[in-house]
Structure formats: C-alpha cells, structure tokens
C-alpha beads as a LAMMPS data file, in Angstrom:
LAMMPS data file: protein, C-alpha beads

290 atoms
289 bonds

1 atom types
1 bond types

-500.0 500.0 xlo xhi
-500.0 500.0 ylo yhi
-500.0 500.0 zlo zhi

Masses

1 110.0

Atoms # bond

1 1 1 -154.198 125.286 338.834
2 1 1 -157.095 122.833 338.972
3 1 1 -159.939 123.241 336.546
4 1 1 -162.591 123.447 339.272
5 1 1 -162.854 124.781 342.802
6 1 1 -165.657 125.389 345.261
7 1 1 -166.472 128.878 346.424
8 1 1 -169.070 129.775 349.054
9 1 1 -171.377 132.396 347.572
10 1 1 -174.257 132.756 350.018
11 1 1 -174.888 130.882 353.243
12 1 1 -178.671 131.215 353.135
13 1 1 -181.253 133.053 351.095
14 1 1 -184.307 132.436 353.248
15 1 1 -186.051 129.873 355.368
16 1 1 -188.915 127.761 354.099
17 1 1 -190.733 124.577 355.083
18 1 1 -188.396 124.018 358.022
19 1 1 -185.086 124.165 356.183
20 1 1 -182.683 126.685 354.677
21 1 1 -182.627 127.432 350.982
22 1 1 -178.956 128.002 350.290
23 1 1 -176.852 129.082 347.347
24 1 1 -173.306 128.119 346.507
25 1 1 -171.058 128.216 343.456
26 1 1 -168.335 126.298 341.700
27 1 1 -165.514 127.844 339.693
28 1 1 -165.399 126.201 336.271
29 1 1 -163.023 127.548 333.623
30 1 1 -162.937 130.989 335.242
31 1 1 -166.714 131.284 335.720
32 1 1 -168.489 130.993 339.060
33 1 1 -171.452 128.723 338.346
34 1 1 -174.244 129.166 340.868
35 1 1 -176.758 126.644 342.206
36 1 1 -179.460 126.685 344.879
37 1 1 -180.867 123.927 347.068
38 1 1 -182.992 123.318 350.109
39 1 1 -180.618 122.250 352.857
40 1 1 -181.920 119.068 354.485
41 1 1 -182.503 119.141 358.231
42 1 1 -180.415 115.997 358.499
43 1 1 -178.161 114.073 356.140
44 1 1 -179.599 110.785 354.888
45 1 1 -176.949 108.630 353.307
46 1 1 -177.964 107.298 349.898
47 1 1 -180.525 109.984 349.006
48 1 1 -181.396 110.715 345.388
49 1 1 -180.130 113.863 343.673
50 1 1 -182.516 115.664 341.306
51 1 1 -181.474 118.648 339.185
52 1 1 -184.344 120.993 338.268
53 1 1 -183.362 122.974 335.163
54 1 1 -184.925 126.305 334.244
55 1 1 -185.920 127.401 330.773
56 1 1 -184.029 129.823 328.526
57 1 1 -183.828 133.270 330.104
58 1 1 -184.719 131.976 333.563
59 1 1 -182.848 131.075 336.732
60 1 1 -182.703 128.351 339.337
61 1 1 -184.822 130.046 341.991
62 1 1 -187.507 130.726 339.401
63 1 1 -187.523 127.036 338.490
64 1 1 -187.902 126.164 342.179
65 1 1 -191.329 127.823 342.265
66 1 1 -192.728 125.100 340.011
67 1 1 -191.198 122.251 342.014
68 1 1 -192.429 123.183 345.496
69 1 1 -194.894 120.283 345.742
70 1 1 -192.075 117.848 345.074
71 1 1 -189.814 119.752 347.461
72 1 1 -192.417 119.232 350.192
73 1 1 -191.844 115.501 349.798
74 1 1 -188.063 115.701 349.745
75 1 1 -187.509 114.561 353.334
76 1 1 -189.928 111.638 353.232
77 1 1 -188.776 110.600 349.751
78 1 1 -185.058 110.955 350.592
79 1 1 -184.227 113.259 347.715
80 1 1 -182.255 116.444 347.393
81 1 1 -183.450 118.973 344.825
82 1 1 -180.903 121.296 343.243
83 1 1 -181.744 124.355 341.126
84 1 1 -178.704 125.413 339.061
85 1 1 -178.420 128.707 337.205
86 1 1 -177.562 128.625 333.543
87 1 1 -174.689 130.752 332.248
88 1 1 -176.125 134.253 331.761
89 1 1 -179.593 132.658 332.028
90 1 1 -179.032 130.076 329.280
91 1 1 -177.569 126.584 328.908
92 1 1 -174.979 125.368 326.445
93 1 1 -177.144 122.510 325.233
94 1 1 -177.153 120.688 321.912
95 1 1 -178.685 123.253 319.551
96 1 1 -175.907 124.322 317.200
97 1 1 -177.789 127.429 316.034
98 1 1 -178.316 128.855 319.536
99 1 1 -177.160 132.464 319.785
100 1 1 -176.952 132.521 323.598
101 1 1 -173.627 133.370 325.251
102 1 1 -173.538 129.890 326.812
103 1 1 -173.431 128.312 323.370
104 1 1 -171.244 130.912 321.665
105 1 1 -168.648 130.669 324.459
106 1 1 -168.978 126.862 324.555
107 1 1 -169.504 126.777 328.327
108 1 1 -168.506 123.443 329.863
109 1 1 -171.816 122.217 331.296
110 1 1 -170.549 118.670 331.817
111 1 1 -167.888 119.940 334.218
112 1 1 -170.447 122.039 336.094
113 1 1 -172.828 119.121 336.616
114 1 1 -170.010 116.698 337.437
115 1 1 -168.780 119.012 340.157
116 1 1 -172.274 119.499 341.580
117 1 1 -172.650 115.718 341.790
118 1 1 -169.320 115.541 343.614
119 1 1 -170.338 118.425 345.911
120 1 1 -173.555 116.743 347.016
121 1 1 -171.981 113.289 347.200
122 1 1 -169.269 114.523 349.549
123 1 1 -171.278 116.968 351.648
124 1 1 -174.729 115.392 351.737
125 1 1 -173.957 111.730 351.012
126 1 1 -176.290 111.410 348.029
127 1 1 -176.049 108.183 346.047
128 1 1 -174.171 108.901 342.777
129 1 1 -176.091 106.038 341.141
130 1 1 -179.392 107.862 341.778
131 1 1 -178.937 111.136 339.909
132 1 1 -181.781 112.581 337.797
133 1 1 -182.687 115.738 335.875
134 1 1 -186.000 117.475 335.163
135 1 1 -185.830 120.304 332.633
136 1 1 -188.379 122.683 331.147
137 1 1 -188.019 124.162 327.634
138 1 1 -184.324 125.161 327.375
139 1 1 -183.798 123.189 330.579
140 1 1 -185.376 120.217 328.829
141 1 1 -182.743 120.594 326.122
142 1 1 -180.079 120.630 328.829
143 1 1 -181.568 117.435 330.281
144 1 1 -181.393 115.865 326.813
145 1 1 -177.725 116.860 326.618
146 1 1 -176.953 115.170 329.934
147 1 1 -178.720 112.035 328.718
148 1 1 -176.906 112.115 325.382
149 1 1 -173.363 112.901 326.465
150 1 1 -173.084 111.836 330.120
151 1 1 -175.443 108.876 330.011
152 1 1 -173.775 106.730 332.668
153 1 1 -174.014 109.491 335.286
154 1 1 -177.829 109.761 335.171
155 1 1 -180.450 107.157 335.999
156 1 1 -183.221 108.961 334.089
157 1 1 -184.301 112.382 332.838
158 1 1 -187.578 114.174 332.168
159 1 1 -187.866 116.868 329.488
160 1 1 -190.913 119.148 329.467
161 1 1 -191.969 121.149 326.366
162 1 1 -188.726 120.305 324.540
163 1 1 -187.864 118.293 321.427
164 1 1 -184.437 117.079 320.385
165 1 1 -182.677 119.314 317.848
166 1 1 -183.063 118.401 314.198
167 1 1 -180.080 116.401 312.925
168 1 1 -178.822 119.507 311.074
169 1 1 -178.978 121.497 314.333
170 1 1 -177.466 118.902 316.693
171 1 1 -173.896 119.503 317.840
172 1 1 -173.621 116.902 320.624
173 1 1 -171.974 113.537 320.135
174 1 1 -174.127 111.013 321.963
175 1 1 -172.734 107.997 323.793
176 1 1 -175.244 105.690 322.103
177 1 1 -176.023 104.135 325.497
178 1 1 -179.599 103.459 326.680
179 1 1 -181.248 105.657 329.316
180 1 1 -184.740 106.145 330.735
181 1 1 -186.499 109.243 329.369
182 1 1 -189.888 110.875 329.928
183 1 1 -191.146 113.601 327.565
184 1 1 -194.106 115.900 328.362
185 1 1 -195.133 117.998 325.342
186 1 1 -198.214 119.893 324.186
187 1 1 -199.720 119.472 320.731
188 1 1 -200.524 123.212 320.419
189 1 1 -197.113 124.490 321.478
190 1 1 -196.040 127.237 319.078
191 1 1 -192.649 127.787 320.737
192 1 1 -191.511 124.163 320.753
193 1 1 -193.578 122.898 317.795
194 1 1 -194.970 119.452 318.506
195 1 1 -194.549 118.430 314.871
196 1 1 -191.057 119.880 314.639
197 1 1 -189.676 122.990 312.942
198 1 1 -188.243 126.328 313.976
199 1 1 -188.176 127.255 317.665
200 1 1 -189.676 130.730 317.933
201 1 1 -188.393 132.970 320.728
202 1 1 -188.224 136.750 320.081
203 1 1 -184.667 138.060 319.906
204 1 1 -182.990 134.651 320.108
205 1 1 -182.357 131.959 317.532
206 1 1 -182.287 128.271 318.449
207 1 1 -182.759 126.641 315.046
208 1 1 -184.906 123.668 314.197
209 1 1 -186.067 120.768 316.351
210 1 1 -187.374 117.374 315.297
211 1 1 -190.972 116.406 316.084
212 1 1 -192.050 115.058 319.456
213 1 1 -192.846 111.681 317.886
214 1 1 -189.353 111.483 316.360
215 1 1 -187.816 112.568 319.670
216 1 1 -189.763 109.829 321.456
217 1 1 -188.723 107.252 318.869
218 1 1 -185.074 108.327 319.092
219 1 1 -184.914 107.345 322.752
220 1 1 -187.030 104.237 322.194
221 1 1 -184.722 103.046 319.419
222 1 1 -181.676 103.802 321.538
223 1 1 -183.111 101.601 324.284
224 1 1 -183.763 98.741 321.873
225 1 1 -187.524 99.073 321.417
226 1 1 -189.481 98.643 318.188
227 1 1 -193.109 98.418 317.181
228 1 1 -195.977 100.445 318.611
229 1 1 -195.868 101.786 322.189
230 1 1 -198.513 101.014 324.790
231 1 1 -201.152 103.751 325.090
232 1 1 -203.144 104.891 328.121
233 1 1 -205.499 107.826 328.668
234 1 1 -204.851 109.758 331.871
235 1 1 -207.795 110.970 333.971
236 1 1 -209.024 114.436 332.972
237 1 1 -208.777 115.926 336.449
238 1 1 -209.332 119.489 335.196
239 1 1 -212.016 119.435 332.467
240 1 1 -212.095 123.259 332.400
241 1 1 -208.606 123.651 330.896
242 1 1 -209.467 122.088 327.532
243 1 1 -206.526 119.666 327.764
244 1 1 -206.293 115.916 328.049
245 1 1 -203.233 113.696 328.318
246 1 1 -202.349 110.487 326.518
247 1 1 -199.505 108.350 327.850
248 1 1 -197.402 106.316 325.410
249 1 1 -194.614 104.119 326.693
250 1 1 -192.179 101.316 326.041
251 1 1 -191.285 99.122 328.990
252 1 1 -189.524 95.776 329.323
253 1 1 -187.447 93.888 331.872
254 1 1 -183.816 94.954 331.999
255 1 1 -184.466 97.911 329.683
256 1 1 -184.892 101.599 330.558
257 1 1 -188.455 102.850 330.176
258 1 1 -189.321 105.534 327.609
259 1 1 -192.500 107.581 328.134
260 1 1 -194.328 110.291 326.206
261 1 1 -197.088 112.284 327.849
262 1 1 -198.897 113.851 324.909
263 1 1 -200.848 116.874 326.164
264 1 1 -203.698 117.374 323.712
265 1 1 -204.192 121.144 323.193
266 1 1 -201.254 121.821 325.504
267 1 1 -199.191 124.941 324.825
268 1 1 -195.732 126.016 326.029
269 1 1 -196.760 125.522 329.638
270 1 1 -197.567 122.881 332.246
271 1 1 -200.800 120.876 332.058
272 1 1 -203.240 121.190 334.957
273 1 1 -204.201 117.509 335.020
274 1 1 -200.847 116.495 336.514
275 1 1 -197.990 118.045 338.419
276 1 1 -195.066 117.455 336.075
277 1 1 -192.535 117.282 338.916
278 1 1 -194.493 114.706 340.901
279 1 1 -195.037 112.768 337.674
280 1 1 -191.311 112.881 336.930
281 1 1 -190.408 111.694 340.427
282 1 1 -192.881 108.779 340.173
283 1 1 -191.172 107.839 336.893
284 1 1 -187.732 108.105 338.454
285 1 1 -188.750 105.877 341.357
286 1 1 -189.876 103.115 339.007
287 1 1 -186.512 103.273 337.262
288 1 1 -184.654 102.955 340.579
289 1 1 -186.382 99.600 341.068
290 1 1 -185.257 98.309 337.693

Bonds

1 1 1 2
2 1 2 3
3 1 3 4
4 1 4 5
5 1 5 6
6 1 6 7
7 1 7 8
8 1 8 9
9 1 9 10
10 1 10 11
11 1 11 12
12 1 12 13
13 1 13 14
14 1 14 15
15 1 15 16
16 1 16 17
17 1 17 18
18 1 18 19
19 1 19 20
20 1 20 21
21 1 21 22
22 1 22 23
23 1 23 24
24 1 24 25
25 1 25 26
26 1 26 27
27 1 27 28
28 1 28 29
29 1 29 30
30 1 30 31
31 1 31 32
32 1 32 33
33 1 33 34
34 1 34 35
35 1 35 36
36 1 36 37
37 1 37 38
38 1 38 39
39 1 39 40
40 1 40 41
41 1 41 42
42 1 42 43
43 1 43 44
44 1 44 45
45 1 45 46
46 1 46 47
47 1 47 48
48 1 48 49
49 1 49 50
50 1 50 51
51 1 51 52
52 1 52 53
53 1 53 54
54 1 54 55
55 1 55 56
56 1 56 57
57 1 57 58
58 1 58 59
59 1 59 60
60 1 60 61
61 1 61 62
62 1 62 63
63 1 63 64
64 1 64 65
65 1 65 66
66 1 66 67
67 1 67 68
68 1 68 69
69 1 69 70
70 1 70 71
71 1 71 72
72 1 72 73
73 1 73 74
74 1 74 75
75 1 75 76
76 1 76 77
77 1 77 78
78 1 78 79
79 1 79 80
80 1 80 81
81 1 81 82
82 1 82 83
83 1 83 84
84 1 84 85
85 1 85 86
86 1 86 87
87 1 87 88
88 1 88 89
89 1 89 90
90 1 90 91
91 1 91 92
92 1 92 93
93 1 93 94
94 1 94 95
95 1 95 96
96 1 96 97
97 1 97 98
98 1 98 99
99 1 99 100
100 1 100 101
101 1 101 102
102 1 102 103
103 1 103 104
104 1 104 105
105 1 105 106
106 1 106 107
107 1 107 108
108 1 108 109
109 1 109 110
110 1 110 111
111 1 111 112
112 1 112 113
113 1 113 114
114 1 114 115
115 1 115 116
116 1 116 117
117 1 117 118
118 1 118 119
119 1 119 120
120 1 120 121
121 1 121 122
122 1 122 123
123 1 123 124
124 1 124 125
125 1 125 126
126 1 126 127
127 1 127 128
128 1 128 129
129 1 129 130
130 1 130 131
131 1 131 132
132 1 132 133
133 1 133 134
134 1 134 135
135 1 135 136
136 1 136 137
137 1 137 138
138 1 138 139
139 1 139 140
140 1 140 141
141 1 141 142
142 1 142 143
143 1 143 144
144 1 144 145
145 1 145 146
146 1 146 147
147 1 147 148
148 1 148 149
149 1 149 150
150 1 150 151
151 1 151 152
152 1 152 153
153 1 153 154
154 1 154 155
155 1 155 156
156 1 156 157
157 1 157 158
158 1 158 159
159 1 159 160
160 1 160 161
161 1 161 162
162 1 162 163
163 1 163 164
164 1 164 165
165 1 165 166
166 1 166 167
167 1 167 168
168 1 168 169
169 1 169 170
170 1 170 171
171 1 171 172
172 1 172 173
173 1 173 174
174 1 174 175
175 1 175 176
176 1 176 177
177 1 177 178
178 1 178 179
179 1 179 180
180 1 180 181
181 1 181 182
182 1 182 183
183 1 183 184
184 1 184 185
185 1 185 186
186 1 186 187
187 1 187 188
188 1 188 189
189 1 189 190
190 1 190 191
191 1 191 192
192 1 192 193
193 1 193 194
194 1 194 195
195 1 195 196
196 1 196 197
197 1 197 198
198 1 198 199
199 1 199 200
200 1 200 201
201 1 201 202
202 1 202 203
203 1 203 204
204 1 204 205
205 1 205 206
206 1 206 207
207 1 207 208
208 1 208 209
209 1 209 210
210 1 210 211
211 1 211 212
212 1 212 213
213 1 213 214
214 1 214 215
215 1 215 216
216 1 216 217
217 1 217 218
218 1 218 219
219 1 219 220
220 1 220 221
221 1 221 222
222 1 222 223
223 1 223 224
224 1 224 225
225 1 225 226
226 1 226 227
227 1 227 228
228 1 228 229
229 1 229 230
230 1 230 231
231 1 231 232
232 1 232 233
233 1 233 234
234 1 234 235
235 1 235 236
236 1 236 237
237 1 237 238
238 1 238 239
239 1 239 240
240 1 240 241
241 1 241 242
242 1 242 243
243 1 243 244
244 1 244 245
245 1 245 246
246 1 246 247
247 1 247 248
248 1 248 249
249 1 249 250
250 1 250 251
251 1 251 252
252 1 252 253
253 1 253 254
254 1 254 255
255 1 255 256
256 1 256 257
257 1 257 258
258 1 258 259
259 1 259 260
260 1 260 261
261 1 261 262
262 1 262 263
263 1 263 264
264 1 264 265
265 1 265 266
266 1 266 267
267 1 267 268
268 1 268 269
269 1 269 270
270 1 270 271
271 1 271 272
272 1 272 273
273 1 273 274
274 1 274 275
275 1 275 276
276 1 276 277
277 1 277 278
278 1 278 279
279 1 279 280
280 1 280 281
281 1 281 282
282 1 282 283
283 1 283 284
284 1 284 285
285 1 285 286
286 1 286 287
287 1 287 288
288 1 288 289
289 1 289 290
C-alpha cells in the first residue's frame, strides 16, 4: 500500500468573491489531512503556491479570515492560497516539549506538505519552484520547520509572532541551507516572549524559545550575513494603536533576504500599520526576482 493517497472530502463549502472555497484531504499514514483553498476560476500555469498556517488550536478556515485581502489579489497576482488544518488543531513543529497530539504522535508534516504541493502542481499547474508559507504563532513554528527541514522546496517563508525554539527545545535537524525569511514579532508579546523564554499557553506546554533577535540572527548567519542589518522606520499609519514598526534586513545579490519587522508595543496579534499577508506577499515577490 502506498504511503499517501488523495481522498475527496468536500466539493465546496461556499461561494465567495466569484470562486468556490473547496476542501479536500490526503491520506498520510492512516490520517486524513484536510486543507481548504479558493478554487481559481481558471488555471494559470506557473502560479505561485502559498500555504497559510493557523496558530495552535486553530484551523485552516479560521486562518483564511486574516488573509482575505491577499486572497482578493490572488487572480491578478497569479497565486493560489491554501489553508491546511493541523492535526487535531496543532502542528508537529520543532518544539520538543510540545504536549500536543501532533507532536506526541510524531505526525509526518513533511509528507502532508509534499503531497499538497504535488496535488496543486498536478491539478492547478502551480510552479513547484514558487512555493511559500505564511504562519502565525504555532503556524509560524510550522513555517520555520518547513524552512529548516525542507529548505529546497520553499522559496521563502514568513513567521508572525513566533520565535525559533531554544536549542534545548529544538528537535528538528536543519538542512543548513540558506532560505529567505521574514519575521514579524511584537516587543510586548507575553505568549511568544520577544526576548525569549517560556511560551505561555494555558493547558499546553511548548517549552522555551530563543529571542527574536537570536531567531533573526540564526537565519541571517545561515544565509551568510554578518555585521549590523539595515534599519528603516515604517510609516505609522495608525497612530491610535500605540504601535510602530521598525524594519531590519540583510540583503545582497545572490543571497536570500532576511527581514525582521519589530513591532514596538506589539502583543500576540497583528499590527494595524500593515497587513501582514500583503507584506509577506510583497516580500515573496522580491525573492522570486532574485
């Protein structure tokens, strides 16, 4: 028996913005893994594939609610957005201490994502060299895992309100290969502490994470950068929210770009001054030109 097989779960959930939002599933190691996507009105060969990854305890359709502005641009930008469900609402990412079923049962996430890439390559003609991931919180940790362990399959990732696990809490073996990464973290986040430490979620243990600065430097070092990053201040488009954003980045010819958006006074949420999904897509587009 093959390890994977496709299984049609639901033809259509509802209609929106002129196209169906469909669900399907893939059988991986005896588990039907579910994903959702907005079916394009027509197939455009060579489109980009973007996975949008929900946080711990969430689901794919919930994550879609935050990405609707990017979804509105999907046809004109030639991208296909996919919203996978974690296993029992969680991902088997790289935090060794995680007490979620996904981690305890060692769910094969690599197989799940590989088969989704194959699914959309065969059925919707996406370009397998233009695959990306945007993850929030636990989904950000899943995006880090894809970048660490399946580096060659992803052009770039964006992780929002997530730091890499501390070295004592990391159970993924990285490829050591360079990849483009954007991080968007808040300095006042008590769940994913900006300066590192214990991740605090009631009823669930995830162990310790390293600081945002160390997470940023990890990717920068991996991509061959040293010295101080370039700094820019982003426009404060919403002065009522008490937050501002500083952009730090490393960029060079023939090297993947590494970016940190430091949200001053940001908590475990999205900043109002930017749309994180549109910001991530703008970042991804620059990397496609590299």
